[in-house]
C-alpha positions as CSV (number, residue, x, y, z in Angstrom):
1,M,12.7,-0.6,42.3
2,H,11.8,-3.5,40.0
3,C,9.7,-6.4,41.0
4,A,11.9,-9.4,41.6
5,V,10.5,-12.9,40.6
6,K,12.0,-16.3,41.8
7,E,13.8,-18.0,39.1
8,N,11.6,-21.1,39.7
9,Y,8.5,-19.2,39.2
10,K,9.6,-17.8,35.7
11,I,8.8,-19.4,32.2
12,S,10.8,-19.6,29.1
13,G,10.5,-16.4,27.0
14,F,9.1,-18.1,23.8
15,L,6.0,-19.0,25.9
16,V,4.8,-15.4,25.7
17,F,3.5,-16.3,22.2
18,F,0.9,-18.7,23.9
19,L,0.1,-16.3,26.7
20,I,-0.6,-13.3,24.3
21,H,-2.3,-15.4,21.5
22,S,-4.6,-17.3,24.0
23,T,-5.9,-14.2,25.7
24,Q,-6.8,-12.7,22.2
25,T,-8.5,-15.8,21.0
26,G,-11.6,-15.9,23.0
27,I,-15.3,-15.2,22.9
28,G,-14.9,-12.3,20.4
29,M,-14.1,-14.8,17.7
30,L,-17.6,-15.8,17.6
31,S,-19.2,-12.6,17.2
32,F,-16.9,-9.9,16.2
33,Q,-17.8,-9.8,12.5
34,R,-21.2,-8.2,13.1
35,Q,-19.6,-5.3,14.9
36,I,-16.8,-4.8,12.5
37,I,-18.8,-4.5,9.4
38,E,-20.8,-1.4,10.8
39,G,-18.2,0.8,9.4
40,A,-16.5,-0.5,6.4
41,G,-18.8,-3.3,5.3
42,Q,-17.1,-5.8,2.9
43,D,-13.8,-3.6,3.3
44,S,-13.6,-4.4,7.0
45,W,-10.9,-6.8,6.4
46,I,-8.7,-4.0,5.7
47,A,-9.5,-2.5,9.3
48,V,-8.5,-5.8,10.9
49,I,-4.9,-5.1,9.2
50,I,-4.7,-1.6,10.4
51,A,-5.7,-2.7,14.0
52,G,-3.1,-5.3,14.0
53,L,-0.3,-3.1,12.9
54,C,-1.2,-0.4,15.3
55,L,-1.2,-2.8,18.2
56,H,2.4,-3.8,17.3
57,I,3.4,0.0,18.1
58,V,1.4,-0.3,21.4
59,L,3.2,-3.6,22.4
60,W,6.6,-2.0,21.6
61,M,5.9,0.9,23.8
62,M,4.7,-1.5,26.6
63,V,8.2,-3.4,26.3
64,K,10.1,-0.2,26.3
65,I,8.7,0.9,29.6
66,L,8.9,-2.5,31.1
67,N,12.4,-3.5,30.2
68,N,15.9,-2.7,31.7
69,P,15.3,-3.9,34.4
70,S,12.3,-6.2,33.9
71,K,9.5,-4.6,36.0
72,D,5.5,-4.4,36.0
73,I,3.1,-1.7,35.6
74,I,2.9,-1.2,39.3
75,D,6.5,-0.2,39.3
76,V,6.2,2.0,36.2
77,H,3.2,3.8,38.0
78,R,5.2,4.3,41.1
79,Y,8.0,5.7,39.2
80,C,5.8,8.2,37.2
81,F,3.3,9.2,39.9
82,G,5.0,8.5,43.3
83,R,4.2,5.5,45.6
84,F,0.9,6.6,46.9
85,L,-0.6,8.1,43.6
86,G,1.0,5.2,41.7
87,N,-0.7,2.6,43.8
88,A,-4.0,4.4,43.5
89,V,-3.7,4.2,39.7
90,S,-2.7,0.6,39.8
91,L,-5.7,-0.2,42.0
92,L,-7.9,0.8,39.2
93,L,-6.4,-2.0,37.1
94,I,-8.1,-4.6,39.5
95,G,-11.5,-3.3,38.3
96,Y,-10.5,-3.2,34.8
97,F,-9.4,-7.0,34.7
98,F,-12.2,-7.9,36.7
99,I,-14.7,-6.4,34.3
100,I,-12.8,-8.4,31.4
101,A,-13.3,-11.6,33.3
102,L,-16.9,-10.8,34.0
103,T,-17.7,-9.9,30.4
104,V,-16.0,-13.0,28.9
105,L,-17.8,-15.3,31.5
106,L,-21.4,-13.9,30.9
107,A,-21.0,-14.0,27.1
108,Y,-20.0,-17.7,27.3
109,I,-22.9,-18.4,29.6
110,N,-25.3,-16.7,27.4
111,I,-24.1,-18.8,24.5
112,L,-24.6,-22.0,26.6
113,Q,-28.1,-20.7,27.6
114,V,-29.1,-20.0,24.2
115,W,-27.7,-22.9,22.2
116,I,-27.5,-25.9,24.5
117,F,-29.1,-25.4,28.1
118,P,-31.9,-22.9,27.9
119,A,-33.4,-24.2,31.1
120,L,-30.4,-23.7,33.3
121,K,-29.9,-20.5,35.3
122,T,-27.2,-18.2,35.2
123,W,-26.1,-19.0,38.7
124,E,-25.8,-22.6,38.1
125,L,-23.5,-22.2,34.9
126,S,-21.4,-19.5,36.5
127,L,-20.9,-21.7,39.8
128,A,-19.6,-24.5,37.8
129,L,-17.3,-22.6,35.5
130,L,-16.1,-20.7,38.7
131,I,-15.0,-24.0,40.4
132,I,-12.9,-24.8,37.3
133,L,-11.4,-21.3,37.3
134,Y,-10.5,-21.5,40.9
135,Y,-8.6,-25.0,40.4
136,L,-6.7,-23.6,37.4
137,I,-5.7,-20.3,38.9
138,T,-4.5,-21.7,42.2
139,G,-2.1,-24.0,40.1
140,G,0.0,-20.8,39.7
141,F,1.2,-18.9,36.7
142,R,3.2,-21.8,35.2
143,V,0.1,-24.0,35.1
144,L,-1.9,-21.1,33.5
145,T,0.8,-21.0,30.9
146,G,0.6,-24.6,30.1
147,F,-3.2,-24.3,29.8
148,C,-2.7,-21.4,27.2
149,F,-0.4,-23.6,25.2
150,F,-3.1,-26.2,24.7
151,S,-5.7,-23.4,24.2
152,V,-3.7,-22.2,21.2
153,L,-3.4,-25.6,19.8
154,L,-7.2,-26.2,20.0
155,S,-8.2,-22.8,18.4
156,T,-5.8,-23.3,15.6
157,G,-6.9,-26.7,14.9
158,L,-10.7,-25.5,14.8
159,M,-9.6,-22.8,12.2
160,F,-9.6,-25.7,9.6
161,S,-13.3,-26.0,10.1
162,L,-13.7,-22.9,8.2
163,Y,-13.1,-25.0,5.0
164,F,-16.8,-26.2,5.1
165,P,-18.5,-22.7,5.0
166,L,-15.8,-21.5,2.6
167,Q,-17.0,-24.1,0.1
168,H,-20.2,-22.3,0.2
169,G,-18.9,-18.9,-0.3
170,Q,-19.9,-16.4,-3.0
171,L,-17.3,-14.3,-4.3
172,N,-19.7,-11.4,-5.3
173,Y,-20.3,-10.8,-1.5
174,F,-16.7,-9.6,-1.3
175,F,-17.1,-6.9,-3.9
176,P,-16.7,-4.0,-4.5
177,I,-13.3,-3.6,-2.5
178,F,-11.9,-0.3,-1.5
179,N,-15.4,1.2,-1.7
180,H,-15.1,3.0,1.7
181,S,-13.6,6.1,3.1
182,F,-10.8,6.3,5.5
183,S,-12.9,7.3,8.4
184,D,-15.1,4.2,7.7
185,L,-11.9,2.1,7.9
186,L,-11.0,3.7,11.3
187,K,-14.5,3.1,12.6
188,S,-14.1,-0.5,11.8
189,S,-10.4,-0.6,13.1
190,Q,-11.7,0.7,16.4
191,S,-14.3,-2.1,16.5
192,S,-11.7,-4.8,15.4
193,S,-9.4,-3.6,18.1
194,V,-11.6,-5.0,20.7
195,V,-11.1,-8.6,19.7
196,F,-7.2,-8.0,20.2
197,L,-7.5,-7.0,23.8
198,G,-5.9,-9.4,26.3
199,F,-2.3,-8.7,25.3
200,E,-2.1,-5.8,28.0
201,S,-2.0,-8.5,30.8
202,L,1.7,-8.5,29.7
203,L,2.1,-5.5,32.0
204,L,1.9,-7.6,34.9
205,Y,3.4,-10.9,34.0
206,F,6.4,-9.5,32.2
207,P,8.7,-10.0,35.2
208,F,7.8,-13.9,35.0
209,L,9.6,-14.1,31.4
210,K,13.1,-15.3,31.3
211,S,15.4,-13.2,29.2
212,P,12.6,-11.0,28.1
213,Q,15.1,-8.6,26.0
214,T,15.8,-11.4,23.6
215,N,12.3,-13.2,23.6
216,I,9.9,-10.4,23.1
217,K,9.9,-11.1,19.5
218,W,7.5,-13.9,20.2
219,A,4.9,-11.5,21.5
220,H,5.0,-9.7,18.2
221,F,4.7,-13.1,16.5
222,A,1.7,-13.7,18.5
223,L,0.0,-10.6,17.6
224,L,0.8,-11.3,13.9
225,F,-0.8,-14.8,14.3
226,S,-3.8,-13.3,16.0
227,T,-4.2,-10.9,13.1
228,I,-4.0,-13.6,10.5
229,K,-6.5,-15.7,12.2
230,Y,-9.0,-12.9,12.6
231,L,-8.3,-11.8,8.9
232,A,-9.0,-15.4,7.8
233,L,-12.2,-15.8,9.8
234,L,-13.5,-12.5,8.6
235,I,-12.8,-13.1,5.0
236,V,-14.5,-16.5,5.1
237,T,-17.7,-14.8,7.0
238,L,-17.9,-12.0,4.3
239,L,-17.9,-14.7,1.7
240,Y,-20.5,-16.9,3.5
241,F,-23.0,-14.1,4.5
242,S,-24.5,-11.3,2.7
243,Q,-24.0,-7.9,4.5
244,G,-27.8,-7.8,5.3
245,H,-27.7,-11.3,6.8
246,L,-24.5,-10.7,8.8
247,S,-25.9,-7.6,10.2
248,R,-28.8,-9.7,12.0
249,T,-26.6,-12.6,12.9
250,L,-25.6,-12.6,16.8
251,W,-22.9,-15.3,16.3
252,P,-21.8,-15.7,12.9
253,T,-19.0,-18.2,13.6
254,L,-21.4,-20.7,15.3
255,E,-24.0,-20.1,12.5
256,M,-21.3,-21.2,10.0
257,M,-20.5,-24.3,12.2
258,K,-24.2,-25.4,11.9
259,I,-23.6,-26.6,8.4
260,I,-20.8,-29.1,9.0
261,E,-22.0,-32.7,9.1
262,V,-20.2,-35.6,10.4
263,P,-21.5,-39.3,10.5
264,F,-21.3,-39.7,14.3
265,L,-22.6,-36.2,15.4
266,E,-25.7,-34.5,14.3
267,R,-25.1,-31.1,15.7
268,F,-21.4,-30.2,15.2
269,E,-21.8,-26.7,16.7
270,Y,-22.5,-28.2,20.1
271,L,-19.1,-29.8,20.0
272,F,-17.6,-26.6,18.8
273,I,-19.1,-24.7,21.7
274,F,-17.8,-27.1,24.4
275,I,-14.3,-27.2,22.8
276,W,-14.5,-23.2,22.7
277,L,-14.7,-23.6,26.5
278,M,-11.2,-24.8,26.6
279,I,-10.2,-21.8,24.5
280,I,-11.9,-19.1,26.6
281,I,-10.7,-20.2,29.9
282,P,-7.2,-18.2,29.5
283,T,-9.2,-15.1,28.7
284,V,-10.9,-15.4,32.1
285,C,-8.2,-16.9,34.1
286,I,-5.3,-14.6,33.0
287,P,-7.3,-11.3,34.0
288,L,-8.1,-12.9,37.3
289,W,-4.6,-13.9,37.9
290,C,-3.8,-10.2,37.2
291,C,-6.2,-9.1,39.9
292,T,-4.6,-11.5,42.4
293,R,-1.1,-10.3,41.3
294,L,-2.2,-6.5,41.8
295,T,-3.3,-7.2,45.3
296,K,-0.3,-9.1,46.4
297,R,2.0,-6.3,45.0
298,L,-0.3,-3.6,46.5
299,F,-1.4,-4.9,49.8
300,A,0.8,-8.1,50.3
301,L,-2.3,-10.1,50.5
302,K,-2.2,-13.9,49.7
303,P,-3.3,-14.6,46.3
304,K,-5.4,-17.6,47.1
305,L,-7.2,-15.8,49.8
306,F,-8.1,-12.8,47.5
307,L,-8.9,-15.2,44.7
308,V,-11.9,-16.5,46.7
309,V,-13.1,-13.0,47.2
310,V,-12.7,-12.2,43.5
311,L,-14.6,-15.3,42.5
312,A,-17.3,-14.5,45.1
313,F,-17.8,-11.1,43.6
314,L,-17.7,-12.4,40.2
315,F,-20.5,-14.7,41.0
316,I,-22.6,-12.0,42.6
317,A,-22.0,-9.6,39.8
318,A,-23.1,-12.1,37.1
319,Q,-26.5,-12.7,38.5
320,P,-28.2,-9.4,37.4
321,F,-27.2,-10.0,33.8
322,N,-29.9,-12.4,32.8
323,D,-30.8,-11.3,29.4
324,Q,-29.1,-10.6,26.0
325,T,-29.5,-6.8,26.1
326,K,-27.7,-6.4,29.4
327,I,-24.9,-8.6,28.4
328,Y,-24.4,-6.8,25.0
329,A,-24.4,-3.4,27.0
330,L,-21.8,-4.6,29.3
331,S,-19.7,-6.0,26.4
332,R,-19.7,-2.5,24.7
333,F,-18.9,-0.8,27.9
334,T,-15.9,-3.2,28.5
335,S,-14.9,-2.8,24.8
336,Q,-14.8,1.0,25.2
337,I,-12.7,1.0,28.3
338,G,-10.2,-1.5,26.9
339,I,-9.7,0.5,23.7
340,Y,-9.2,3.7,25.9
341,F,-6.7,1.8,27.9
342,V,-4.7,0.3,25.1
343,I,-4.9,3.0,22.3
344,A,-4.8,6.2,24.7
345,Y,-3.4,5.4,28.2
346,I,-0.5,3.1,27.4
347,P,1.0,5.6,24.7
348,L,0.4,8.5,27.2
349,L,2.3,6.4,30.0
350,F,5.1,5.8,27.5
351,V,5.6,9.5,26.7
352,L,5.3,10.5,30.5
353,Y,7.7,7.7,31.4
354,F,10.4,8.5,29.3
355,A,10.0,12.4,29.7
356,I,10.4,11.8,33.6
357,K,13.4,9.6,33.0
358,K,15.1,12.2,30.9
359,M,14.5,15.0,33.4
360,K,16.1,12.7,36.2
361,G,18.9,11.9,34.1
362,K,19.6,15.5,33.5
363,R,19.5,16.1,37.3
364,L,21.9,13.5,38.0
365,A,24.4,14.8,35.2
366,Q,24.2,18.2,37.0
């Protein structure tokens, strides 16, 4: 039943830490603060903790249904719904991962156009980025894993730049604390869950991990590290901006980077944006790899051939989104789909999987 992966294509189990963390540390780190304060305001840091804890439970559910033997979401769907209907449900995931890749790509292109290259068209920037994506994805899953490793190192190093806006922080912006209702915290938790999306790609690359039963702790460490990063970034942001100012700021992280001055560089945020390209690439590459993996398993199509098709569709789909309003609407739509998939569908699939497994066990016992 399970999906067999050749040993030479597998990666060490501890590298799942870098795979998960790199897919969660993307374009959302530049702007999530504005959305998250809509519910709980200065108490939104509590919502980040709540969201992080809840996603540990979802991750535990994912591992439970994928383990013993190691399989992917396609095998789980076939087990629960039968081969035909299971493949049809798995087919929807191609659209899900495609929309995630499109949203991240457009969000980064929008930042480049607003901050650095206002004269360049969307098609010019998207074409250049898609060429880079093709080169990386055709290298295979192990190459992507190595890139995720360096992405995590870069994003972690850039966190030290928060020292500069922290120097200008005002403690009174952080008070009063515990001043919002539980419903307000839940609203902010829902908003903060968006930035943690990306770890669900584990549903497809789980069979590529060596000894996942003993190494899955690294996945939980990745979620914990992501929670700590977002929590630190949010606290610095809350200390730096007033609530009114923050609600009107599109990219709070970039705004904070503007105050950094170095002798050899006048605009540090430009360097920050270019470095961030290396950080967001896994959040586009991994979903696109998931698309090619799904088609290979469902239709036995060659991944490289289908990748060209996916990138062509990605290029075409990016062209209508030529203003901030459309990109923001797409981001909200993608966020809602992602939350429903992670918070609702995965727990439902978990319950269904073990219910069917229990019923089949009883039949065999009879």
